[in-house]
Backbone as CSV, one residue per row, in Angstrom:
resi,resn,N_x,N_y,N_z,CA_x,CA_y,CA_z,C_x,C_y,C_z
1,UNK,21.983,114.865,138.940,22.515,115.586,139.670,23.158,116.886,138.981
2,UNK,22.647,117.821,139.869,23.375,119.059,139.387,24.613,119.506,140.475
3,UNK,25.716,119.976,139.451,27.029,120.288,140.394,26.852,121.955,140.377
4,UNK,27.601,122.419,141.110,27.602,123.575,141.618,29.152,124.087,141.929
5,UNK,29.467,124.854,141.015,31.075,124.983,141.536,31.988,125.059,140.336
6,UNK,33.166,124.897,140.194,34.197,124.596,139.160,34.908,123.515,139.528
7,UNK,35.242,122.835,138.673,36.397,121.699,138.859,37.760,122.049,138.727
8,UNK,38.711,121.055,139.266,40.048,121.512,139.629,40.503,121.740,138.252
9,UNK,40.290,121.294,137.330,40.809,121.283,135.724,40.271,122.532,135.122
10,UNK,39.284,123.122,135.204,38.630,123.855,134.794,39.400,125.513,135.605
11,UNK,39.597,125.455,136.773,40.413,126.231,137.367,41.635,126.636,136.977
12,UNK,42.667,125.595,136.955,43.942,125.404,136.509,44.011,126.432,135.212
13,UNK,43.195,126.019,133.996,42.968,126.144,132.777,42.661,127.831,132.621
14,UNK,41.680,128.297,133.831,41.537,129.635,133.622,42.743,130.494,134.321
15,UNK,43.461,129.763,135.275,44.737,130.445,135.891,45.774,130.766,134.760
16,UNK,45.864,129.409,133.862,46.682,129.553,132.997,46.846,130.404,132.035
17,UNK,45.140,130.455,131.327,45.170,131.559,130.088,45.564,133.056,131.010
18,UNK,44.655,133.137,132.122,45.169,134.631,132.674,46.538,134.534,133.065
19,UNK,47.421,133.908,133.128,48.945,134.346,133.416,49.230,134.441,132.074
20,UNK,49.262,133.783,130.847,49.646,134.221,129.639,49.108,135.229,128.994
21,UNK,47.961,135.589,129.412,47.469,136.919,128.988,48.141,138.215,129.431
22,UNK,48.710,138.145,130.860,49.448,138.870,131.827,51.111,139.210,131.257
23,UNK,51.357,137.989,131.131,52.561,138.042,130.346,52.665,138.863,129.257
24,UNK,51.708,138.454,128.300,51.858,139.438,126.906,51.605,140.754,127.254
25,UNK,50.788,141.373,128.172,50.390,142.595,128.467,51.742,143.212,128.950
26,UNK,52.251,142.304,130.041,53.610,142.986,130.728,54.634,143.618,129.450
27,UNK,55.037,142.690,128.604,56.055,142.551,127.315,55.489,143.982,126.855
28,UNK,54.363,144.069,126.444,53.841,145.208,125.406,53.615,146.419,126.344
29,UNK,53.617,146.521,127.880,53.767,147.635,128.448,55.380,148.315,128.398
30,UNK,56.249,147.287,128.612,57.479,147.691,128.953,58.175,148.082,127.665
31,UNK,57.736,147.688,126.522,57.810,148.029,125.136,57.277,149.599,124.962
32,UNK,56.148,149.725,125.343,55.593,151.130,125.154,56.364,152.190,125.941
33,UNK,56.716,151.704,127.478,57.193,152.730,128.172,58.715,153.076,127.566
34,UNK,59.345,151.897,126.982,60.719,152.549,126.361,60.577,153.387,125.230
35,UNK,59.524,153.265,124.386,59.422,154.302,123.473,58.711,155.442,123.861
36,UNK,58.072,155.475,125.115,57.582,156.755,125.491,58.830,157.682,126.336
37,UNK,59.695,156.778,126.886,60.881,157.577,127.444,61.975,157.845,126.387
38,UNK,62.015,157.255,125.463,63.172,157.844,124.244,62.344,159.044,123.527
39,UNK,61.092,158.883,123.273,60.531,159.925,122.629,60.749,161.073,123.290
40,UNK,60.461,161.074,124.803,60.376,162.278,125.653,62.100,162.782,125.870
41,UNK,62.983,161.872,125.734,64.309,162.589,126.071,64.765,163.296,124.631
42,UNK,64.369,162.661,123.495,64.469,163.323,122.422,63.576,164.703,122.269
43,UNK,62.602,164.711,122.413,62.010,166.014,122.576,62.118,166.968,123.377
44,UNK,62.718,166.520,124.660,63.400,167.565,125.555,64.890,168.101,125.320
45,UNK,65.616,167.153,124.189,66.661,167.907,123.979,66.607,168.960,122.708
46,UNK,65.515,168.538,121.826,65.153,169.354,120.756,64.814,170.684,121.314
47,UNK,64.007,170.840,122.804,63.602,171.730,123.002,64.670,172.862,123.538
48,UNK,65.387,172.033,124.111,66.870,172.691,124.853,67.899,173.285,123.727
49,UNK,67.913,172.442,122.554,68.616,172.704,121.178,68.186,174.216,120.527
50,UNK,66.646,174.177,120.884,66.137,175.134,120.023,65.918,176.366,121.099
51,UNK,66.138,175.986,122.447,65.884,177.659,123.070,67.430,178.143,123.381
52,UNK,68.405,177.177,123.031,69.719,177.627,122.847,70.020,178.795,121.901
53,UNK,69.702,177.896,120.590,69.572,178.726,119.491,68.850,180.304,119.602
54,UNK,67.636,180.137,120.446,66.924,181.252,120.453,67.626,182.391,120.857
55,UNK,68.362,181.953,122.270,68.987,182.681,123.223,70.455,183.254,122.323
56,UNK,70.950,182.837,121.437,72.128,182.868,120.652,71.519,184.099,119.935
57,UNK,70.454,183.933,119.170,69.688,185.179,118.602,69.353,186.301,119.246
58,UNK,68.641,185.956,120.148,68.206,187.232,120.642,68.952,188.134,122.009
59,UNK,69.809,187.266,122.594,70.877,188.064,123.422,72.150,188.264,122.626
60,UNK,72.219,187.824,121.433,73.362,188.189,120.667,74.786,187.676,121.282
61,UNK,74.757,186.637,121.641,75.904,185.890,122.299,75.849,184.259,121.868
62,UNK,77.021,183.955,122.038,77.434,182.642,121.487,76.625,181.710,122.453
63,UNK,76.303,180.383,121.868,75.861,179.261,122.511,76.472,178.269,122.058
64,UNK,76.591,177.084,122.780,76.951,175.838,122.043,76.175,174.559,123.049
65,UNK,76.319,173.558,122.110,75.293,172.591,122.679,76.711,171.180,122.665
66,UNK,76.681,170.473,123.539,77.958,169.576,123.735,76.907,168.430,124.208
67,UNK,77.287,167.138,123.493,76.997,165.779,123.671,77.891,164.861,124.111
68,UNK,77.932,164.630,125.105,78.873,163.608,125.871,78.464,162.161,125.908
69,UNK,78.783,161.243,125.150,78.089,159.693,124.938,78.442,159.046,125.959
70,UNK,79.777,159.000,126.406,80.122,157.960,127.555,79.260,158.331,128.925
71,UNK,79.155,159.600,129.510,78.562,159.670,130.787,77.084,160.056,130.514
72,UNK,76.930,159.781,129.259,75.266,160.413,128.796,74.931,161.710,129.255
73,UNK,75.744,162.970,128.979,75.463,163.868,129.379,75.111,164.771,128.334
74,UNK,74.154,165.858,128.379,73.805,166.641,127.016,73.835,168.404,128.095
75,UNK,74.599,168.776,127.553,74.887,170.371,127.929,74.821,171.669,127.249
76,UNK,74.395,172.797,127.605,74.648,173.912,126.682,75.210,174.967,127.611
77,UNK,76.554,175.179,126.591,77.419,176.229,127.289,77.046,177.868,126.792
78,UNK,77.667,178.680,127.760,77.675,180.281,126.929,78.831,180.711,126.004
79,UNK,79.669,179.661,125.365,80.614,180.016,124.600,80.443,179.091,123.358
80,UNK,81.343,179.486,122.223,81.303,179.008,120.934,81.870,177.204,121.332
81,UNK,82.867,177.102,121.908,83.560,176.071,121.724,83.201,174.920,122.964
82,UNK,82.488,175.517,123.981,81.839,174.224,124.757,82.383,174.030,126.042
83,UNK,83.179,175.598,126.296,83.860,175.530,127.428,82.983,176.340,128.269
84,UNK,83.788,176.329,129.567,83.012,177.333,130.826,82.055,176.368,131.503
85,UNK,81.434,177.132,132.479,80.581,176.232,133.386,79.073,176.245,132.314
86,UNK,78.667,175.069,132.209,77.334,174.788,131.318,76.167,175.483,131.999
87,UNK,75.345,176.482,131.051,73.937,177.247,131.839,72.954,175.952,131.797
88,UNK,73.354,174.861,131.078,72.048,173.901,131.240,72.693,172.350,131.285
89,UNK,72.678,171.575,132.301,73.379,170.030,131.983,72.198,169.336,132.382
90,UNK,71.838,168.209,131.251,70.980,167.098,131.994,71.796,165.590,131.946
91,UNK,71.757,164.711,132.812,72.029,163.494,132.843,70.896,162.649,132.173
92,UNK,71.022,161.933,131.163,70.214,161.160,130.253,69.878,159.883,130.579
93,UNK,68.980,159.122,130.464,68.801,157.699,130.795,69.151,156.899,129.554
94,UNK,68.858,157.279,128.339,69.519,156.441,127.322,70.431,156.839,126.771
95,UNK,71.227,155.869,126.237,72.746,156.346,125.337,72.361,157.355,124.069
96,UNK,73.492,158.043,124.053,73.218,159.040,122.936,74.080,158.432,121.912
97,UNK,74.366,158.759,120.652,75.204,158.397,119.486,75.055,159.720,118.831
98,UNK,76.430,160.129,118.211,76.513,161.061,117.516,77.432,161.226,116.583
99,UNK,77.282,161.881,115.325,78.512,161.537,114.177,79.576,162.625,114.323
100,UNK,79.565,163.385,115.495,80.740,164.125,115.598,80.934,164.441,117.082
101,UNK,81.964,164.441,117.604,82.331,164.846,118.693,82.335,166.118,119.000
102,UNK,82.591,166.835,118.122,82.691,168.536,118.580,81.426,169.070,118.880
103,UNK,81.424,170.150,119.877,80.078,170.787,120.040,79.624,171.414,118.853
104,UNK,78.143,171.720,119.179,77.545,172.685,117.760,77.439,174.089,118.406
105,UNK,78.112,174.886,117.782,77.995,176.362,118.199,76.871,177.035,117.662
106,UNK,76.218,177.926,118.412,75.308,178.642,117.508,75.797,180.308,117.530
107,UNK,75.688,180.795,116.237,76.538,182.420,116.525,75.438,183.215,116.774
108,UNK,75.734,184.781,116.987,74.471,185.718,117.197,73.616,185.972,116.009
109,UNK,73.604,185.207,114.771,72.304,185.067,113.904,71.488,183.723,114.239
110,UNK,72.149,182.765,115.015,71.554,181.582,115.495,71.536,180.510,114.515
111,UNK,72.902,181.001,113.589,73.277,179.635,112.790,74.301,178.829,113.400
112,UNK,74.060,177.348,113.143,75.018,176.392,113.605,76.196,176.535,112.862
113,UNK,77.586,175.940,113.690,78.634,176.097,113.103,78.869,174.740,112.156
114,UNK,78.437,173.646,112.746,78.515,172.438,111.867,77.429,171.499,112.050
115,UNK,77.026,170.815,110.945,75.723,170.091,111.168,76.126,168.557,111.669
116,UNK,75.252,168.338,112.276,75.493,166.955,113.542,73.854,166.338,113.424
117,UNK,73.899,165.242,113.640,72.942,164.119,113.861,73.337,163.747,115.509
118,UNK,72.199,163.639,116.273,72.122,163.270,117.705,70.937,161.903,117.580
119,UNK,71.490,160.760,117.931,70.697,159.741,117.974,70.486,159.078,119.405
120,UNK,69.312,158.923,119.670,68.653,158.608,121.399,68.503,157.044,121.483
121,UNK,69.127,156.387,122.228,68.729,154.978,122.361,69.332,153.943,121.095
122,UNK,69.106,152.563,121.529,69.783,151.486,120.157,69.148,151.509,119.041
123,UNK,69.725,151.166,118.137,69.536,151.365,116.464,68.261,150.138,116.505
124,UNK,67.232,150.711,115.973,66.026,149.708,115.745,65.124,149.995,116.744
125,UNK,65.158,150.898,117.715,64.308,150.921,118.842,62.766,151.219,118.415
126,UNK,61.787,151.012,119.380,60.490,151.188,119.044,59.850,152.756,118.930
127,UNK,60.903,153.652,119.210,60.257,155.120,118.993,59.945,155.723,117.726
128,UNK,59.012,156.506,117.476,58.591,157.197,116.508,59.497,158.263,116.055
129,UNK,60.245,158.849,117.065,61.277,159.598,116.967,62.454,159.581,117.638
130,UNK,63.623,159.385,117.381,64.587,159.102,117.989,66.041,159.771,117.712
131,UNK,65.667,160.908,116.726,67.209,161.487,116.368,66.388,162.918,116.177
132,UNK,67.925,163.717,116.386,67.552,165.379,116.117,68.746,165.729,114.903
133,UNK,68.435,166.117,114.113,69.388,166.472,112.482,69.566,167.958,113.062
134,UNK,70.753,168.211,113.060,70.909,169.942,113.082,71.819,170.086,111.804
135,UNK,71.102,171.300,111.035,71.951,171.644,109.885,72.390,173.331,110.425
136,UNK,73.070,173.875,109.306,73.316,175.227,109.704,71.927,176.168,110.206
137,UNK,71.104,175.921,109.581,69.794,176.815,109.537,68.557,176.244,110.068
138,UNK,68.528,175.021,110.376,67.443,174.148,110.639,67.758,173.046,111.424
139,UNK,66.941,172.762,112.596,66.888,171.245,113.423,65.687,170.650,113.263
140,UNK,65.655,169.582,113.054,64.877,168.716,112.821,64.604,167.424,113.899
141,UNK,63.754,167.042,113.826,63.375,165.403,114.619,63.325,164.410,113.434
142,UNK,63.728,163.338,113.829,63.896,162.407,113.040,63.864,160.869,113.472
143,UNK,63.770,159.751,112.567,63.706,158.485,113.091,65.076,157.783,112.212
144,UNK,65.870,157.204,113.102,67.147,156.726,112.555,66.512,155.387,111.679
145,UNK,66.885,155.068,110.547,66.948,153.937,109.823,67.301,152.732,110.510
146,UNK,66.360,151.512,110.408,67.101,150.269,111.116,68.327,149.588,110.549
147,UNK,69.685,149.680,111.186,70.656,149.302,110.758,71.607,150.318,110.278
148,UNK,70.847,151.573,110.288,71.704,152.637,109.860,72.578,153.464,110.675
149,UNK,73.779,154.029,110.509,74.352,154.808,111.346,73.709,155.997,111.757
150,UNK,74.287,156.632,112.686,73.561,157.991,113.430,74.479,159.175,112.147
151,UNK,73.724,159.221,111.310,74.351,160.321,110.422,73.127,160.888,109.743
152,UNK,73.262,162.034,109.171,71.818,162.718,108.240,71.437,161.890,107.110
153,UNK,72.437,161.066,106.242,72.054,160.348,105.336,71.415,158.880,105.853
154,UNK,71.334,158.704,106.936,70.484,157.438,107.507,69.239,157.636,108.702
155,UNK,68.927,158.900,108.563,67.708,159.579,109.412,66.753,160.045,108.637
156,UNK,65.469,159.867,108.767,64.533,159.968,107.954,63.766,161.255,108.908
157,UNK,63.950,162.591,107.992,63.359,163.620,108.977,61.737,163.736,108.865
158,UNK,61.281,164.108,110.555,59.601,164.012,110.754,59.124,165.095,110.611
């Protein structure tokens, strides 16, 4: 007696295996998308900070970077104290964490007024780069150590 087709048990097992594989793939895809979006936000902010520093140097006028953690806003201002109408303002998707509330000002030589760390996303996120370290003469990307605070001591520069 030759059988053609599938039995009900074979069909149910196949559908079960496919649904398990799809759920695992969906979880991994969501993790990958979160990682990608955090890295994108950090690199965009890094680019904006580098541009503000270059403008301060080339145009011989002060620029400041202001990070507001509550409304998740990042802005570039044409003054050293962060006042006035922003030249650039971005509303961000992921929360920001910063070790100082003061704006970072770049003088006409492109030197930052204070050292500052800016971290994006929750601690322990999957992104390879989730932080920006600003020192007086250098701006670097980094990764915050798991369980560490958002300060220069707990960020590994990349």
